C-alpha positions in Angstrom: 61.8 99.2 100.6 65.4 100.0 99.8 67.6 97.9 97.6 70.1 97.5 100.4 67.4 96.0 102.7 66.2 93.7 99.9 69.8 92.4 99.3 70.4 91.9 103.0 67.2 89.9 103.3 68.1 87.8 100.3 71.6 87.1 101.7 70.0 85.8 104.9 68.2 83.2 102.9 71.5 81.9 101.3 73.1 79.2 103.4 76.8 79.7 104.4 77.5 76.5 102.6 75.7 73.7 100.7 76.7 70.7 98.7 76.4 70.6 94.9 77.8 67.7 92.8 79.8 66.4 95.8 81.5 69.8 96.2 80.8 72.4 98.9 79.6 75.8 97.7 80.7 78.5 100.2 79.0 81.8 100.6 80.4 84.8 102.5 80.7 88.6 102.5 84.0 90.5 102.1 84.1 94.1 103.1 85.7 96.3 100.3 85.2 99.6 102.1 83.8 102.8 100.9 85.0 102.3 97.3 86.1 98.9 96.2 86.7 97.2 92.9 85.8 93.7 91.8 86.4 92.3 88.3 87.4 95.8 87.2 84.0 97.2 88.2 83.5 99.7 91.0 81.8 98.4 94.1 80.5 101.1 96.4 79.9 101.0 100.1 80.4 97.8 101.8 80.3 94.0 101.6 80.6 92.0 98.4 78.9 88.7 98.3 81.3 85.9 97.3 80.3 82.4 96.4 82.8 79.7 95.5 83.0 76.0 95.0 85.4 73.9 97.1 88.6 72.6 95.6 88.8 69.6 97.9 86.8 66.5 96.9 83.6 65.1 98.4 82.6 68.4 99.9 84.5 67.8 103.1 85.9 71.2 103.8 84.9 74.6 105.3 85.7 78.2 104.4 87.2 80.5 106.9 87.4 84.3 106.7 90.4 85.6 108.6 91.5 89.3 109.0 95.1 89.6 110.2 97.4 92.6 110.2 100.7 92.4 108.3 103.2 90.8 108.7 101.2 87.6 108.7 104.0 85.2 109.7 102.8 82.4 107.3 104.7 80.7 104.5 102.7 80.0 101.3 103.6 77.6 98.5 102.0 77.1 95.1 101.7 73.6 93.7 103.1 73.4 90.2 100.7 70.6 89.4 97.3 72.3 90.1 98.2 75.9 91.0 96.7 75.6 94.5 98.3 77.9 97.1 98.7 76.3 100.5 99.9 77.4 104.0 103.1 75.4 104.5 104.2 76.9 107.9 103.0 79.3 110.6 106.1 81.0 112.0 106.5 82.4 115.5 106.6 85.9 114.1 103.7 87.8 112.7 100.0 88.1 113.5 99.1 84.5 112.7 101.2 83.2 115.6 98.5 83.9 118.1 95.8 82.4 115.9 96.9 78.9 115.3 93.3 77.7 115.5 92.5 80.1 112.7 95.4 79.6 110.3 96.8 76.1 110.1 99.4 74.3 107.9 97.6 72.7 105.0 94.9 75.5 104.6 94.2 76.4 101.0 94.3 80.1 100.2 91.3 81.0 98.1 91.2 84.8 98.1 92.8 87.9 99.6 92.0 91.5 99.7 94.5 94.0 98.2 94.8 97.7 97.6 94.9 99.0 94.0 95.1 102.4 92.4 92.1 103.2 90.2 91.1 106.3 88.4 88.4 108.4 90.1 86.3 110.9 88.2 84.5 113.2 90.6 81.5 114.9 89.0 82.6 118.4 89.9 86.0 117.8 88.5 84.7 116.5 85.2 82.0 119.3 85.0 84.7 121.9 85.3 86.8 120.3 82.5 89.2 118.5 84.8 90.3 114.9 84.5 90.3 112.0 86.9 92.8 111.3 89.6 94.3 108.1 90.9 92.6 106.8 94.1 93.4 103.9 96.3 90.7 101.2 96.4 90.3 97.7 97.9 89.8 94.7 95.7 89.7 91.0 96.0 92.2 88.7 94.4 90.9 85.1 93.9 93.6 82.5 94.0 91.9 80.3 91.4 92.5 80.6 87.6 96.1 79.7 88.2 97.0 83.1 89.6 100.7 83.3 90.3 101.8 83.2 93.9 103.9 86.4 93.4 100.8 88.3 92.4 99.0 87.1 95.6 102.0 88.1 97.7 102.2 91.5 96.0 98.4 91.9 96.7 98.9 91.1 100.4 101.8 93.6 100.6 99.7 96.3 98.9 97.6 96.5 102.1 100.5 98.6 103.6 99.8 101.4 101.1 98.0 104.4 102.4 96.4 107.5 101.0 96.6 110.7 103.0 93.7 112.6 101.3 91.3 109.7 100.8 87.6 110.2 101.7 87.5 106.8 103.4 89.3 107.0 106.7 90.2 103.3 106.5 92.5 104.1 103.5 94.6 106.6 105.5 96.1 103.8 107.6 97.6 100.4 106.5 95.0 97.9 105.7 94.2 94.6 107.4 93.9 92.0 104.6 91.1 89.5 104.6 92.1 85.9 103.7 89.6 83.3 102.6 91.0 79.9 103.6 89.6 76.5 102.7 90.3 73.8 105.3 89.7 70.0 105.2 87.3 68.8 107.9 
């Protein structure tokens, strides 16, 4: 029995959402590609399990996972009071215009995928006395912990970066960011 099979089986047992202390707990998977990074740790080959508690009271919300190519065509605003980032408008330009049922005004942005440069240390390079080289990787930026809106916007824009000589074909073309949105029911 492989570890991958065991993890997949366990994930099937975890509900997509449940209620704890009058707050919803959302569970989903986010694809980080061949080589991803999460919390400054490498994450290899595939989906990362994400679990988060709702920010809306009384557990009356749902989590949506949306993948849209850039430009998105949405305007975001961060509340100075609580640091929550919300969708304030969906313009007629961009990929969100055709998905009004998916991205709506008032949705709370919980996380986005971004591309970052990390050092890679291939075994043959190190064995021959070489050093690492920068490599493009996908990561997830959580919008909690009062992360600045500019950092989130930069993360979204980083999905346009490409790497010509990357082992993952998906990194050779501009990325399609994943957005995790919380919506009131």
